[in-house]
C-alpha positions in Angstrom: -6.0 -3.0 -35.0 -6.5 -1.3 -31.3 -9.2 0.9 -31.2 -9.9 3.7 -28.3 -12.3 2.5 -25.7 -16.0 3.6 -25.9 -17.5 4.5 -22.5 -19.5 1.5 -21.6 -16.4 -0.7 -22.3 -15.3 -1.8 -18.7 -11.6 -1.4 -17.5 -10.8 -4.4 -15.9 -8.1 -3.9 -12.8 -6.5 -6.9 -12.1 -5.2 -6.9 -8.8 -6.9 -4.4 -7.0 -6.3 -4.9 -3.5 -2.3 -4.5 -3.7 -0.9 -1.1 -3.4 -0.9 0.1 -7.5 -4.3 -1.3 -7.8 -6.1 0.4 -4.7 -4.9 3.8 -6.0 -5.6 2.8 -9.7 -9.1 1.8 -9.4 -10.3 5.2 -8.0 -8.2 7.2 -10.3 -9.3 5.6 -13.1 -13.2 5.3 -11.9 -12.6 9.8 -11.2 -11.8 9.7 -15.1 -15.4 8.5 -16.3 -14.1 4.9 -16.6 -16.5 2.2 -15.7 -13.7 0.1 -13.6 -14.1 -3.7 -12.5 -11.9 -4.4 -9.4 -10.9 -8.0 -9.0 -8.8 -10.0 -6.6 -8.9 -12.8 -5.0 -10.9 -11.4 -1.8 -13.7 -9.3 -2.9 -14.9 -8.5 0.1 -11.7 -6.6 0.7 -12.9 -4.1 -2.1 -16.2 -3.9 -1.2 -14.6 -2.9 2.1 -12.9 0.1 -0.4 -16.1 1.2 -0.8 -15.4 2.8 -4.4 -18.2 4.7 -5.5 -19.5 3.0 -8.9 -17.1 0.8 -9.4 -18.3 -2.9 -9.6 -16.3 -5.6 -7.6 -15.7 -9.4 -8.1 -13.7 -12.1 -7.1 -11.0 -14.0 -8.9 -7.6 -15.7 -9.2 -5.0 -16.1 -11.6 -4.1 -19.6 -10.5 -7.7 -20.9 -10.7 -8.6 -20.7 -14.4 -12.0 -20.9 -13.8 -12.8 -18.1 -12.0 -11.2 -16.0 -14.8 -13.6 -16.0 -17.4 -16.5 -14.2 -15.4 -14.3 -11.3 -14.1 -12.9 -11.0 -18.1 -16.5 -10.8 -19.6 -17.4 -7.3 -21.4 -13.6 -5.8 -20.5 -12.2 -4.3 -23.1 -8.7 -2.9 -21.7 -7.4 -5.0 -18.5 -4.5 -3.8 -16.2 -2.4 -7.0 -15.0 -0.9 -6.0 -11.8 -1.0 -9.2 -9.8 3.0 -10.5 -8.5 3.6 -13.0 -5.5 6.0 -11.7 -3.8 4.8 -12.4 -0.3 4.6 -16.0 -1.5 8.0 -17.1 0.1 10.7 -18.7 -2.3 8.8 -19.7 -4.9 6.5 -16.8 -6.1 8.5 -17.0 -9.7 7.1 -19.7 -10.8 3.1 -18.7 -9.6 4.2 -15.5 -11.4 4.7 -17.5 -14.8 1.7 -19.7 -14.2 -1.0 -16.8 -13.0 0.5 -14.8 -16.2 -0.6 -17.9 -18.8 -3.4 -18.4 -17.4 -4.3 -14.8 -17.3 -2.8 -14.5 -21.1 -5.4 -17.2 -22.3 -8.1 -16.3 -20.7 -7.9 -13.3 -21.8 -8.1 -14.3 -25.4 -10.8 -16.1 -25.2 -12.8 -12.7 -24.0 -11.7 -11.1 -26.5 -9.7 -8.0 -24.3 -8.7 -5.4 -26.8 -5.7 -4.8 -24.5 -3.4 -5.5 -21.7 -1.4 -3.2 -20.0 1.3 -4.9 -17.2 2.8 -3.2 -14.8 6.7 -4.4 -14.2 9.7 -3.3 -13.0 13.0 -1.2 -14.2 15.5 -4.6 -15.4 19.3 -3.9 -14.7 21.7 -5.2 -16.9 22.3 -9.1 -16.1 19.9 -8.6 -12.8 20.6 -11.4 -10.1 17.3 -10.3 -8.5 14.6 -13.3 -8.6 12.0 -10.6 -7.8 12.9 -8.3 -11.3 13.2 -11.7 -13.3 9.8 -12.6 -12.5 8.5 -9.1 -13.7 10.4 -9.7 -17.0 9.1 -13.1 -17.4 6.0 -12.4 -16.2 6.1 -9.3 -19.1 7.6 -12.0 -21.6 4.8 -14.3 -21.2 1.9 -12.4 -21.3 3.5 -11.3 -24.4 3.5 -14.5 -26.0 0.0 -14.3 -26.3 -2.7 -12.9 -29.2 -4.2 -9.5 -27.6 -1.9 -6.6 -28.4 0.5 -5.7 -24.4 1.5 -2.4 -23.4 4.5 -2.7 -20.3 5.6 0.0 -18.0 8.5 -0.2 -16.4 8.9 1.5 -12.5 11.6 1.4 -10.1 10.9 3.0 -6.3 7.8 4.6 -6.3 7.0 7.5 -4.0 3.6 7.2 -2.4 2.0 6.1 0.9 2.1 2.8 1.5 4.9 2.0 -1.4 6.7 -0.9 0.3 10.1 0.9 -0.5 9.2 4.7 0.3 7.6 2.7 3.8 10.7 0.8 4.4 12.4 4.2 4.5 10.4 6.3 6.1 10.5 3.8 9.3 13.6 3.5 9.0 14.1 7.3 9.0 11.9 7.8 11.4 12.9 4.9 14.0 16.8 5.0 13.6 18.8 8.0 13.6 21.9 5.7 13.9 21.7 3.0 10.5 24.2 0.3 9.7 22.8 0.0 5.9 24.1 -2.6 3.7 26.0 -0.9 0.4 22.8 -1.2 -1.4 22.3 2.2 -0.1 24.6 3.4 -2.6 22.7 1.9 -5.6 21.0 4.7 -8.0 17.5 4.8 -8.9 15.3 6.9 -10.4 12.4 7.0 -8.3 8.3 8.3 -9.7 5.7 9.8 -7.7 2.7 7.7 -7.3 0.6 10.0 -9.2 2.8 10.6 -12.1 2.7 6.2 -12.2 -1.1 6.3 -12.2 -1.1 9.0 -14.9 1.1 7.0 -17.6 -0.8 3.7 -16.7 -4.0 5.8 -17.6 -2.7 7.1 -20.8 -1.4 4.9 -22.4 -4.0 2.5 -22.3 -6.0 4.6 -24.6 -3.0 4.9 -27.3 -2.8 2.9 -30.4 0.7 3.6 -31.0 1.3 2.4 -27.1 0.4 -1.9 -28.1 2.7 -3.8 -27.8 5.4 -1.4 -26.6 7.5 -1.7 -23.4 8.1 2.0 -21.5 10.6 2.9 -18.6 8.8 5.4 -16.5 11.0 7.3 -14.6 10.8 10.7 -12.1 13.8 13.1 -12.9 16.5 12.3 -10.2 18.8 9.8 -10.7 19.6 9.1 -6.8 21.4 6.5 -4.3 18.7 5.2 -2.1 20.9 6.9 0.7 20.3 10.2 -0.8 16.7 9.6 -0.7 16.5 8.8 2.7 18.4 11.8 3.4 16.3 14.2 1.9 12.8 12.5 3.3 14.8 13.3 6.6 15.0 16.6 6.4 11.2 16.9 5.4 10.3 14.7 8.0 12.8 17.2 11.0 14.8 14.1 11.7 18.7 13.8 11.8 20.6 10.7 10.4 23.6 9.1 9.9 24.0 6.4 7.5 26.7 3.7 7.7 26.8 1.0 5.5 29.0 -1.8 6.1 29.8 -4.7 3.7 28.5 -7.2 5.7 24.5 -7.5 5.3 23.9 -10.2 2.5 20.3 -10.2 1.0 19.2 -12.7 3.3 20.3 -10.9 6.4 19.3 -7.5 5.0 15.3 -8.8 5.0 15.5 -10.1 8.5 17.3 -6.7 9.5 14.4 -4.6 7.9 12.0 -7.4 9.3 13.2 -6.5 12.6 13.7 -2.5 12.7 10.4 -2.1 10.1 6.8 -2.9 9.7 7.1 -4.1 5.8 6.6 -7.9 5.4 10.1 -10.2 5.8 9.3 -12.1 2.1 8.3 -8.5 0.6 12.0 -7.1 1.8 13.8 -9.7 0.6 12.3 -9.2 -2.7 12.8 -5.6 -2.2 16.5 -5.8 -1.2 17.4 -8.2 -4.0 16.2 -5.4 -6.6 17.7 -2.8 -4.5 21.0 -3.9 -4.9 21.3 -3.0 -8.6 21.9 0.5 -10.3 18.4 0.6 -11.8 18.1 3.5 -14.7 15.6 4.3 -17.2 14.9 6.0 -20.6 11.9 6.8 -20.2 12.1 9.4 -23.4 9.4 7.4 -25.1 7.5 7.5 -22.6 7.7 11.4 -21.8 6.8 11.6 -25.4 4.1 9.2 -25.5 2.1 10.9 -22.3 3.7 14.5 -21.7 2.7 15.2 -17.9 4.9 18.0 -16.0 7.0 14.9 -13.3 7.1 15.7 -10.0 10.6 16.2 -8.4 11.7 13.7 -5.0 11.3 16.6 -2.5 7.3 17.3 -4.4 6.7 13.8 -4.8 7.7 13.3 -0.8 5.3 16.3 0.5 2.7 14.6 -2.0 2.6 11.0 -0.8 2.5 13.3 3.0 -0.6 15.0 2.0 -2.1 12.2 0.2 -2.0 10.6 3.8 -3.2 13.1 5.6 -6.5 13.6 3.3 -7.0 10.2 2.6 -10.8 9.2 3.0 -11.3 7.5 6.5 -12.5 3.7 5.9 -15.2 2.3 7.8 -12.7 -0.5 9.4 -8.9 -1.4 9.4 -7.3 -0.8 6.4 -3.7 -1.2 6.0 -2.5 2.3 6.3 -5.6 3.9 7.3 -4.3 7.1 9.1 -7.0 6.9 11.4 -6.0 3.2 12.5 -2.7 4.8 13.3 -4.5 7.6 15.9 -4.0 10.7 13.0 -0.4 10.0 13.2 2.0 9.7 10.5 5.1 8.8 12.2 3.5 5.1 13.2 4.2 2.5 10.6 2.1 2.2 7.8 1.8 -1.8 8.0 0.7 -3.4 11.0 1.5 -6.5 12.4 -1.1 -8.4 13.0 -2.2 -11.5 15.3 -5.5 -13.7 14.8 -7.7 -16.4 16.6 -10.5 -17.6 15.1 -13.1 -20.5 15.8 -16.0 -22.4 13.9 -19.6 -21.6 15.0 -22.3 -23.3 14.4 -24.7 -20.6 15.6 -26.0 -18.0 13.3 -24.7 -14.2 12.8 -26.7 -12.9 15.0 -26.5 -14.8 17.5 -22.8 -14.3 17.8 -23.5 -10.7 17.3 -25.1 -10.4 20.2 -22.0 -12.2 22.5 -19.7 -10.1 20.2 -21.7 -6.4 21.1 -20.9 -7.7 25.1 -17.2 -7.0 24.7 -15.5 -5.4 27.8 -19.0 -5.3 29.8 -18.0 -5.2 33.6 -14.1 -6.1 32.0 -15.4 -8.7 30.7 -13.4 -9.6 27.6 -14.5 -13.2 27.1 -11.4 -15.0 27.9 -8.3 -14.5 30.1 -10.2 -12.0 32.0 -6.9 -11.8 34.8 -4.5 -10.9 31.9 -7.1 -8.0 30.4 -7.2 -6.8 34.1 -3.4 -6.3 34.8 -2.9 -4.8 31.4 -6.4 -2.3 32.0 -4.3 -1.6 35.4 -1.1 -0.6 33.7 -2.9 1.8 31.4 -4.7 3.4 34.3 -1.4 3.4 36.5 0.4 5.9 33.4 -3.1 8.4 33.1 -4.6 5.9 30.6 -8.7 5.7 30.0 -8.5 2.0 30.9 -11.0 1.6 34.4 -12.0 5.6 34.0 -14.7 5.2 31.1 -18.0 2.9 31.7 -20.5 1.4 28.4 -23.5 3.5 27.5 -25.6 0.3 27.4 -24.5 -3.4 28.0 -25.7 -4.9 25.3 -26.1 -2.9 22.1 -22.8 -1.1 21.1 -22.9 2.0 18.0 -20.2 4.3 16.6 -18.6 6.3 19.1 -19.2 4.7 22.2 -16.3 3.6 24.7 -15.5 0.4 25.8 -13.0 0.3 28.5 -10.0 2.0 26.5 -11.5 1.4 22.9 -13.9 3.3 21.1 -15.9 1.8 18.8 -15.2 3.1 15.4 -17.1 1.0 12.7 -19.9 -1.3 13.3 -21.1 -3.5 10.4 -24.1 -5.7 12.4 -23.9 -9.7 12.3 -20.7 -8.5 10.5 -17.8 -6.9 11.7 -17.0 -4.4 15.0 -14.0 -2.2 14.8 -12.3 -0.9 17.8 -10.0 1.6 18.5 -7.5 0.8 20.7 -6.7 4.8 23.0 -4.2 3.6 25.3 -0.9 4.8 26.1 1.6 2.7 24.6 4.0 3.1 21.9 1.5 2.9 18.4 -1.7 2.7 17.2 -3.9 -0.7 17.9 -7.5 -1.9 16.1 -8.8 -4.9 17.8 -11.8 -6.6 14.8 -14.4 -8.6 15.1 -15.2 -10.6 12.2 -18.6 -13.4 11.9 -17.6 -14.9 8.0 -20.6 -17.3 7.3 -19.8 -20.5 5.5 -22.0 -23.4 4.2 -24.4 -24.3 7.5 -21.6 -22.5 9.9 -19.6 -19.0 10.7 -16.3 -18.4 11.5 -15.6 -16.0 14.4 -12.7 -14.2 13.9 -10.5 -11.9 16.2 -7.7 -10.2 14.7 -5.5 -7.4 16.6 -3.2 -5.0 14.2 -0.8 -3.1 15.6 0.7 0.1 14.0 4.1 0.2 16.1 5.8 3.8 16.9 9.5 2.7 15.6 12.0 0.1 17.7 10.0 0.8 20.8 6.6 -0.5 19.4 8.2 -3.3 18.2 10.2 -3.8 21.2 6.4 -3.7 23.0 4.6 -6.3 20.4 7.1 -9.2 19.6 7.0 -10.1 23.0 3.5 -10.3 22.9 2.8 -12.3 20.3 2.5 -15.5 21.8 0.0 -14.3 24.4 -2.0 -12.4 21.6 -2.6 -15.9 19.8 -3.5 -17.4 22.6 -6.0 -14.2 23.7 -7.7 -14.2 20.6 -8.5 -17.7 19.6 -9.4 -18.7 23.5 -11.6 -15.0 22.9 -13.3 -16.8 19.4 -13.9 -19.9 21.5 -15.8 -18.5 24.0 -18.0 -16.3 22.0 -19.0 -19.6 19.8 -19.6 -21.3 23.8 -21.5 -18.6 24.5 -23.7 -18.1 21.7 -24.4 -22.0 21.6 -25.4 -21.9 25.3 -27.8 -18.3 24.4 -29.1 -20.1 21.3 -30.2 -23.2 22.7 -32.5 -21.2 25.6 -35.6 -21.7 25.2 -38.0 -18.7 23.9 -39.7 -17.5 26.8 -42.8 -15.6 26.0 -42.8 -11.4 27.6 
């Protein structure tokens, strides 16, 4: 028999770095739950800086990593999926679910709460089939499962919502697939979180499946039109029959920032009418539900009032120059290099970035980019560093500004050039056994089609530049470390 959780029992959020997980963790913690947040990358979770939340690393595809994460857990939220893994994501999802099911039973977990998707009749979508089959695998174990099935979520960072926001903000005339006339009952993010929190402590919910939905049933075209009205945009939607799911996903990949694999999974699901019968859940967890317009306004308000992170985080409003029209998801380019130097030696070199126009490598290209910014009235060439060797938050480095730093670990620079979007450059020092990895990563949140047109031609150059920068930082640190010490 399922019992209520005691105050000291641990609530596990497995998949805490994902969209729902990163919102559910602080939601549960604020309600007095003792929360353990788990993902494959613990550093990502620690970067969220959730007060009072325990962070841990585990991978559902690595069974040996699960036992420590599940120790002392009363209720486990299972929120992982492999949509971004490519064509075999369904097989990975089932294996991950089986591993988690077995590990939860051994750990004597009392309840698993699983977030699935609304299932249409005879779904063709591989994504929806995988969500259904994952629930079946979890239910085949001995731990009682409560499955909550939801469709489109209205909230900042929801892939479907961000696709629509990008389209509305950037394309006044849209040539779209026929799926824009499919029906959906969108649900506001706060309402879904309240449902997930509510069912966990109710004995009656053990072993049950519930549909979660908002009060409106609309086509995706209707949702986009209402979103456009709230954002003050005018749009014209022209559906055509020739855009297959594969073509649609590539089209979305070109005109939005949502990753193509995720876009493909979304399109496969969006082509169905996805309806819900939420009578049972509304009776079990009676909450006032937000209508679509209220949900959109709440999402925009959440974003505007979101805590400003200490470094780049996907969707951070600060890293988008406080401009909500810029894309939530970022385009990225990374270069890295291994080093035998110490973190201190590497950090000393990183902190000299931009000194006298020296960006470690390919400085002629950097000079040309700075000159272009200067010609259009940007800050390049107009600002000087406070100190050639040391940095602190708020310092300017040519057209960049230091917005965060963790000595010997991470430096985050916000780009203040004039360009169609917002950019961040991060340097990371990642210790390994006996060595360190130096990584330089650019994140760019495009401002519509012009931002995407700016980004795509530069991708090869960015990959080249950041690899060269990382190598040069490593080389300079190695030379510095080999210099003999001189007594003052």
